[in-house]
C-alpha positions in Angstrom: 12.5 -18.6 1.6 9.8 -16.1 2.5 9.0 -17.7 5.9 12.7 -17.7 6.7 12.9 -14.0 5.9 10.0 -13.2 8.3 7.2 -12.7 5.9 4.6 -15.0 4.3 3.5 -15.0 0.7 -0.2 -15.3 0.3 -2.3 -15.6 -2.9 -2.9 -11.9 -3.1 0.1 -10.4 -1.4 2.3 -10.7 1.6 1.8 -10.9 5.3 4.5 -8.9 7.1 4.2 -8.7 10.9 3.4 -5.3 12.2 6.4 -3.1 13.0 8.8 -5.7 11.6 10.9 -3.4 9.4 13.4 -6.1 8.5 10.7 -8.4 7.2 9.2 -5.5 5.3 12.5 -4.8 3.7 13.0 -8.5 2.8 9.5 -8.6 1.3 10.2 -5.6 -0.9 13.5 -7.0 -1.9 11.8 -10.3 -2.8 9.5 -8.4 -5.2 12.3 -6.3 -6.6 14.1 -9.5 -7.6 11.0 -11.2 -9.1 9.1 -9.2 -11.8 6.7 -12.0 -12.6 5.6 -12.2 -8.9 5.3 -8.4 -8.8 2.9 -8.5 -11.8 0.9 -11.5 -10.5 0.5 -10.2 -7.0 -0.3 -6.6 -8.2 -3.0 -7.9 -10.5 -4.5 -10.1 -7.8 -4.5 -7.2 -5.3 -6.0 -4.8 -7.9 -8.8 -7.2 -8.6 -9.7 -7.5 -4.9 -9.6 -3.7 -4.3 -11.6 -2.9 -7.5 -14.3 -5.4 -6.4 -14.6 -3.8 -3.0 -14.5 -0.1 -3.8 -14.4 2.5 -6.5 -11.4 4.7 -7.2 -13.1 7.5 -5.4 -13.7 5.3 -2.3 -10.1 4.2 -2.4 -8.9 7.8 -2.6 -11.1 8.7 0.3 -9.7 5.8 2.4 -6.1 6.8 1.5 -7.0 10.4 2.6 -8.2 9.1 5.9 -4.9 7.1 6.4 -2.8 10.2 5.4 -4.9 12.3 7.8 -4.3 9.9 10.7 -0.7 9.5 9.9 0.4 13.1 9.4 -1.9 14.7 11.9 -4.3 16.4 9.6 -1.9 17.9 7.1 -2.7 17.6 3.4 0.0 16.8 0.8 0.3 20.5 0.0 1.2 21.2 3.7 -2.0 22.9 4.6 -3.8 21.8 7.8 -7.0 20.0 7.1 -8.2 17.1 5.1 -6.5 16.1 1.8 -8.8 15.8 -1.1 -8.6 12.9 -3.5 -7.3 15.3 -6.2 -4.5 16.3 -3.9 -3.5 12.7 -3.3 -3.3 11.8 -6.9 -1.9 15.1 -8.3 1.7 15.0 -9.4 3.9 16.8 -6.9 
């Protein structure tokens, strides 16, 4: 099913080809329809990430991605680097 939809299920998540929005949509729909797979894949991914970095390191990496994606704007709209606190604070 997954391969026919354009994405591949791997032990710790999905492989969706870059820029393939249809495959991304189908992968998300796959998870929406399968709560047990959501839980299993989420736990597997969480285990991998937590073995590779701390919460602070993860937040720093997310800040880098946000910075690259939105051209240096933090979540509060100011120009400059977003802090980890800004990234996790409720909006």
